C-alpha positions as CSV (number, residue, x, y, z in Angstrom):
1,M,84.5,105.6,142.1
2,N,87.3,105.5,140.0
3,A,88.7,107.6,136.5
4,S,86.5,107.0,134.3
5,T,83.0,107.3,136.5
6,P,81.4,110.8,136.3
7,S,82.0,112.4,139.0
8,W,78.5,113.4,139.2
9,D,77.6,109.8,139.1
10,W,76.6,109.5,142.5
11,P,75.2,106.0,144.1
12,R,71.5,104.9,143.9
13,D,69.9,102.1,145.9
14,T,67.4,99.7,144.9
15,T,64.6,101.4,143.4
16,G,67.2,104.3,141.7
17,E,66.6,106.6,144.7
18,I,70.0,108.8,144.5
19,L,72.2,109.0,147.9
20,V,72.9,111.8,149.7
21,G,75.8,111.0,152.6
22,G,73.5,107.6,152.3
23,Q,70.2,108.1,152.5
24,P,68.1,108.4,150.1
25,L,67.2,111.6,148.3
26,T,63.5,111.7,149.0
27,R,64.2,111.1,153.0
28,V,66.7,114.2,153.1
29,V,64.4,116.5,151.1
30,N,61.5,115.8,153.4
31,A,63.8,116.3,156.6
32,V,64.9,120.0,155.0
33,G,61.3,120.3,154.5
34,S,60.9,121.3,151.1
35,T,61.8,122.2,147.8
36,P,64.0,123.4,146.1
37,C,66.5,123.2,147.7
38,Y,70.5,122.4,147.8
39,L,72.2,119.3,149.8
40,Y,75.9,119.6,150.0
41,D,77.4,116.0,150.7
42,R,80.0,116.0,154.2
43,Q,81.7,113.5,153.1
44,R,81.9,114.3,149.7
45,L,83.5,117.4,150.9
46,T,85.9,115.8,153.3
47,A,87.0,113.4,150.6
48,R,88.5,115.5,148.0
49,A,89.7,118.4,150.7
50,Q,91.8,115.5,152.4
51,A,93.0,113.7,149.0
52,L,94.2,116.8,148.3
53,R,96.0,117.9,151.8
54,A,97.4,114.3,151.6
55,S,99.0,115.5,147.5
56,L,100.3,118.4,148.7
57,P,103.7,119.3,150.4
58,K,103.7,120.8,154.0
59,A,105.1,124.1,152.9
60,V,102.5,124.9,150.5
61,L,99.3,125.5,152.8
62,L,95.6,124.8,151.8
63,H,92.9,127.9,151.1
64,Y,89.7,127.4,150.8
65,A,87.4,130.4,149.3
66,M,84.5,131.5,150.6
67,K,83.1,132.6,147.4
68,A,82.5,129.4,145.9
69,N,80.2,128.7,148.5
70,P,79.7,130.9,151.7
71,M,77.2,128.9,153.5
72,P,78.4,129.1,157.2
73,A,77.3,125.0,158.1
74,L,79.7,124.3,154.9
75,V,82.3,127.1,155.9
76,G,82.3,126.1,159.1
77,H,83.0,122.3,157.8
78,M,86.0,123.1,155.5
79,A,87.4,125.3,158.2
80,R,88.6,122.5,159.7
81,L,89.8,120.9,156.5
82,V,92.0,123.0,155.2
83,D,94.8,125.9,156.4
84,G,93.0,128.9,155.8
85,L,90.1,131.0,154.4
86,D,89.8,133.7,151.4
87,V,87.0,136.3,151.7
88,A,85.6,138.7,149.5
89,S,83.3,140.8,150.9
90,A,83.0,141.8,155.4
91,G,80.1,139.2,154.9
92,E,82.3,136.7,154.5
93,L,84.3,137.9,157.0
94,R,81.8,137.7,159.4
95,V,81.1,133.8,158.6
96,A,85.4,133.1,158.4
97,L,86.0,134.7,162.0
98,D,82.3,132.2,163.0
99,T,84.4,129.0,163.1
100,G,86.9,130.1,164.4
101,M,89.9,130.5,161.7
102,A,93.2,131.9,163.5
103,P,92.8,135.3,161.5
104,E,96.4,135.1,160.4
105,H,95.0,132.6,157.8
106,I,92.5,134.3,156.5
107,S,92.9,136.9,153.7
108,F,90.3,139.7,152.0
109,A,90.4,140.1,148.4
110,G,88.2,141.7,145.8
111,P,88.7,144.5,143.8
112,G,85.8,147.5,145.6
113,K,86.6,146.9,149.3
114,S,84.9,150.0,151.1
115,D,86.6,151.9,153.9
116,G,84.8,150.3,156.3
117,E,85.4,146.5,155.0
118,L,89.7,147.7,155.1
119,Q,88.6,149.1,159.0
120,Q,87.2,145.7,160.0
121,A,90.3,143.7,157.6
122,V,92.8,145.8,160.1
123,A,90.7,145.5,163.4
124,A,90.1,141.6,162.9
125,G,94.2,141.5,162.5
126,I,93.9,139.3,158.3
127,L,95.8,140.3,155.5
128,V,94.9,142.0,152.9
129,N,95.3,142.0,149.5
130,V,95.5,145.0,148.4
131,E,94.1,146.0,144.5
132,S,95.0,149.9,144.1
133,F,96.9,152.5,145.1
134,R,93.8,153.9,147.4
135,E,93.8,150.6,149.8
136,I,97.4,151.7,151.0
137,K,95.8,154.7,152.7
138,V,92.5,154.1,153.3
139,L,94.7,150.6,155.5
140,A,97.4,153.3,156.7
141,E,95.0,155.6,158.3
142,A,92.3,152.2,159.9
143,S,96.0,151.3,160.8
144,Q,96.8,154.4,163.4
145,R,92.9,153.9,164.7
146,N,93.6,150.9,165.4
147,G,96.7,150.6,166.9
148,V,98.7,148.1,164.4
149,P,99.7,148.1,161.3
150,A,97.7,146.2,158.5
151,R,98.7,143.3,157.3
152,V,99.0,143.4,153.1
153,A,99.7,141.5,150.3
154,V,99.7,142.8,146.9
155,R,97.6,141.1,144.5
156,V,98.7,141.5,141.1
157,N,97.6,142.3,137.9
158,L,100.1,139.9,136.0
159,P,101.0,141.2,132.3
160,F,100.1,136.6,131.2
161,E,96.3,135.0,131.7
162,L,95.4,131.5,132.4
163,K,96.0,129.3,129.5
164,A,92.7,127.3,128.5
165,S,90.5,129.1,131.9
166,G,86.4,129.7,132.2
167,M,87.1,133.0,133.5
168,K,90.3,135.0,133.5
169,M,91.1,137.2,135.7
170,S,95.0,139.2,134.9
171,G,96.2,138.9,131.2
172,G,95.0,142.5,130.2
173,A,93.3,145.6,131.4
174,R,91.2,144.2,134.3
175,Q,89.8,145.5,137.5
176,F,91.5,142.7,139.5
177,G,95.1,143.8,141.6
178,V,97.6,146.1,140.5
179,D,99.2,146.3,136.7
180,A,102.7,144.6,137.4
181,E,104.2,147.4,135.6
182,C,103.1,149.8,138.9
183,V,104.1,147.3,141.8
184,P,107.4,148.7,142.2
185,D,105.4,151.8,143.2
186,L,103.0,150.2,144.7
187,L,105.4,149.0,147.3
188,R,107.5,152.4,148.0
189,D,103.8,153.6,149.0
190,I,103.6,150.4,151.5
191,A,106.8,151.5,153.5
192,G,106.4,154.7,153.3
193,A,102.9,153.5,155.0
194,G,104.1,151.3,157.3
195,L,101.9,149.0,156.9
196,A,103.4,145.2,157.5
197,F,103.9,143.6,153.6
198,E,104.3,140.2,153.8
199,G,103.3,139.2,150.4
200,F,102.1,138.7,147.2
201,H,98.6,137.1,146.0
202,M,98.8,136.4,141.8
203,F,95.4,134.8,140.6
204,A,95.7,134.5,137.0
205,G,92.2,132.7,136.3
206,S,89.3,129.3,136.9
207,Q,87.8,126.8,136.1
208,N,90.9,125.2,134.2
209,L,91.0,121.8,133.2
210,R,94.3,121.6,131.6
211,H,97.3,121.1,134.4
212,A,100.0,122.0,132.2
213,A,98.5,125.0,131.7
214,I,97.8,125.7,135.3
215,V,101.4,124.4,136.0
216,E,103.0,127.2,133.7
217,A,101.2,130.0,135.5
218,Q,101.8,128.9,138.7
219,T,105.5,128.5,137.7
220,K,105.9,132.1,136.2
221,C,104.1,133.5,139.1
222,Y,106.7,132.5,141.4
223,E,109.5,133.4,138.8
224,Q,107.3,136.9,138.5
225,A,107.8,137.5,142.6
226,L,111.7,136.9,142.6
227,E,112.3,139.6,139.9
228,W,110.5,142.1,142.4
229,Q,113.0,140.8,145.4
230,D,115.0,143.7,146.1
231,L,112.1,146.6,146.3
232,L,110.2,144.5,148.9
233,P,109.4,146.6,152.1
234,A,109.9,143.5,154.3
235,P,110.9,139.1,153.4
236,I,107.8,137.5,151.7
237,R,106.2,135.1,154.0
238,S,103.2,134.7,151.7
239,L,103.1,133.6,148.5
240,N,98.9,133.0,146.9
241,L,99.9,131.8,143.6
242,G,95.9,131.7,143.6
243,G,94.0,128.1,142.3
244,G,92.3,127.7,139.0
245,F,91.5,124.0,139.4
246,G,88.4,123.1,137.3
247,I,86.1,120.7,137.5
248,P,83.8,118.7,134.4
249,Y,80.4,120.2,133.5
250,S,79.8,117.7,130.4
251,P,80.7,114.2,129.4
252,G,82.9,115.5,127.1
253,E,84.7,117.5,129.8
254,A,88.2,115.2,131.4
255,A,88.7,115.6,135.1
256,L,91.5,117.6,136.3
257,D,94.7,115.8,136.6
258,A,96.2,117.2,139.6
259,M,99.4,115.4,140.7
260,P,101.4,117.4,137.7
261,V,100.3,120.6,139.5
262,T,101.0,119.1,143.2
263,D,104.0,118.5,141.9
264,N,105.1,121.1,140.6
265,L,103.9,122.8,143.5
266,A,106.5,120.2,145.4
267,A,109.2,122.0,142.9
268,L,108.6,124.8,143.7
269,S,108.3,124.3,147.3
270,D,111.4,123.2,147.3
271,R,112.7,126.0,145.5
272,L,111.4,128.6,147.9
273,V,113.4,126.7,150.9
274,R,116.6,128.5,148.6
275,D,114.8,131.6,147.2
276,L,112.5,132.9,149.9
277,P,113.4,131.3,152.9
278,G,110.6,131.4,156.2
279,A,108.0,132.1,153.1
280,H,105.0,129.3,152.5
281,I,102.9,129.0,149.2
282,V,99.2,129.2,149.0
283,I,96.9,127.9,146.7
284,E,93.5,129.3,146.6
285,L,90.5,127.0,146.0
286,G,86.6,127.4,145.9
287,R,84.8,125.2,142.9
288,Y,87.1,122.2,142.5
289,L,86.7,121.3,146.8
290,V,83.5,121.9,146.7
291,G,81.5,122.1,143.7
292,E,81.2,118.3,142.5
293,A,80.0,117.3,146.5
294,G,76.4,119.6,146.2
295,I,73.2,119.5,144.3
296,Y,70.0,121.8,143.4
297,V,67.4,119.6,144.0
298,S,63.5,121.2,142.5
299,R,60.5,118.8,141.8
300,V,58.3,118.4,139.1
301,I,54.7,120.3,139.1
302,D,54.0,119.9,135.6
303,R,54.6,118.1,132.5
304,K,53.4,119.6,129.2
305,R,53.9,119.0,125.5
306,S,54.4,121.9,122.8
307,R,55.0,120.8,119.5
308,G,56.3,117.7,119.8
309,Q,58.8,118.3,122.8
310,V,58.3,117.6,126.7
311,F,58.2,120.4,129.1
312,L,59.2,119.2,132.7
313,V,57.8,122.5,134.6
314,V,60.1,122.5,137.9
315,D,59.8,124.7,141.6
316,G,63.0,125.8,141.3
317,G,65.2,127.5,138.3
318,M,67.4,130.5,136.9
319,H,66.9,132.1,140.1
320,H,68.4,130.1,142.5
321,H,70.6,128.2,139.8
322,L,71.7,130.7,137.2
323,A,75.0,129.0,136.0
324,A,73.1,125.8,134.9
325,S,70.7,128.3,133.1
326,G,73.6,128.9,131.1
327,N,73.4,132.7,132.1
328,F,76.7,132.9,134.4
329,G,79.1,133.6,132.2
330,Q,78.9,130.7,129.3
331,V,79.6,131.5,126.2
332,I,77.8,128.9,124.5
333,R,75.1,127.5,126.6
334,R,75.9,123.5,127.8
335,N,73.7,121.3,130.2
336,Y,74.4,120.8,133.5
337,P,74.3,116.8,134.1
338,V,70.7,116.3,135.5
339,A,69.0,113.2,136.7
340,V,65.6,112.6,137.4
341,N,65.2,110.2,141.2
342,G,64.2,107.2,141.6
343,R,63.5,105.0,137.9
344,R,59.7,104.7,136.1
345,G,61.2,102.6,133.6
346,G,62.4,104.3,130.1
347,T,63.4,107.6,129.0
348,E,63.2,110.2,126.8
349,T,64.1,113.5,125.6
350,A,62.7,116.6,127.6
351,N,63.4,120.0,128.5
352,V,63.4,121.1,132.5
353,V,62.0,124.7,132.8
354,G,61.1,126.5,135.7
355,P,58.3,129.0,136.9
356,L,60.0,132.4,135.6
357,C,58.1,134.0,133.2
358,T,60.7,134.3,130.7
359,P,62.6,131.6,128.4
360,L,66.0,132.0,129.7
361,D,64.5,129.9,132.6
362,L,66.6,126.7,131.2
363,L,67.5,123.5,133.4
364,A,67.7,121.1,130.6
365,D,67.9,122.2,127.2
366,R,66.5,118.3,125.2
367,M,68.7,115.9,127.6
368,E,67.6,112.4,127.7
369,L,66.4,111.7,131.3
370,D,64.1,108.7,132.5
371,V,60.7,109.7,132.4
372,A,59.0,111.9,134.9
373,E,56.0,113.2,136.5
374,P,54.6,115.7,138.9
375,G,55.9,115.5,141.9
376,D,59.3,113.3,141.3
377,L,62.7,114.9,141.6
378,V,65.1,116.5,139.4
379,V,68.7,116.6,140.2
380,V,71.2,119.3,138.8
381,F,74.7,117.9,139.9
382,Q,77.5,119.8,140.2
383,S,76.1,122.4,142.0
384,G,78.5,122.8,145.1
385,A,79.9,126.1,143.9
386,Y,78.7,129.5,142.4
387,G,75.0,128.5,142.6
388,R,72.7,129.9,145.2
389,S,74.5,132.6,146.4
390,A,75.3,133.7,142.6
391,S,72.1,133.9,141.1
392,P,69.2,137.0,141.4
393,R,67.8,134.9,143.9
394,G,64.7,138.1,144.0
395,F,63.6,137.8,140.6
396,L,60.4,137.7,140.4
397,S,59.3,136.9,143.8
398,H,59.7,133.4,144.5
399,P,60.5,131.0,147.4
400,E,63.9,131.1,148.3
401,A,65.5,127.5,148.2
402,V,66.6,126.3,151.2
403,E,70.0,124.8,151.7
404,A,71.7,121.6,154.1
405,L,74.5,120.1,154.3
406,V,74.4,116.1,155.0
């Protein structure tokens, strides 16, 4: 795939069948057993992780943020390609531990960790990204019960945001982390509670396609951490600079040029040797690692016309893929890349809609597609992240979408 080829332009065979893991889509779907389904191409997962890992200096650790896609088989595959895993719940923690990833390389972030989840985290020996003063008290009690001090890092609500982010995680009043101006008090509480301080977690935003914005945010985060050096209960071992790497979802979006970002990380890691001896930098990515390696597949069950428009009614929809319907944080709805599998000849402008009794159940709004008939497969690309697990799967009680790693 060259730089001008859209990342959703998956190869096809001579009959127009989209190839997944080198196999025709129809055969893969038959093997999976049903539609709707999510299919994840392990070759694409491997290629993305290995390419990024090769461009990063050894002092920068690459973590997979499981919230992007917590499918156990996929997480197990990713665990062999990255340096660590980041979880956002006790359920994700169980999946992470099942991969065999060493607890020292697993971290836990989230603004609403329950007492039970914090207890599990301490018992498991993973790193907890502390997001409130309450968590210090609960972790201290869990440390006493388990006979081992909780490993903690401070998640900071930064005084700035990641510019041009699809979702901003800092810079104002946020539920995430501890406000930067309160960090000195939190550090004193950590020291007083006898917890094992290891560093900072700084996540400014996500889904960013502008390398200059990511570079600026990473550098600001690094400088911010240095300002607190004289207040630390222990030397910094881990400096998590978050992620933010985005992927394109429409032809008008250019893919992120990651080279300036990795070059900046190399420069920061060189500084780290002098500024914070013994520390390492972590980048925590989800969507960028897995988003482009997945597709959502549904089958046309009806074809109808309404006042001059073609509607392809499929057996999947927003209950499985909320993001593709435009109801997952989009201010202005834009179509995900969508295609019909195979080629009947000719194209038309069509709407792809699901079976739910709501006009929100829309996967493609007046898109130019190959002509499709009942029985044909429709594919939504860029579906490897925030798909099935981020959707209201119980809405109207339709069958679940299955998942497969191909």
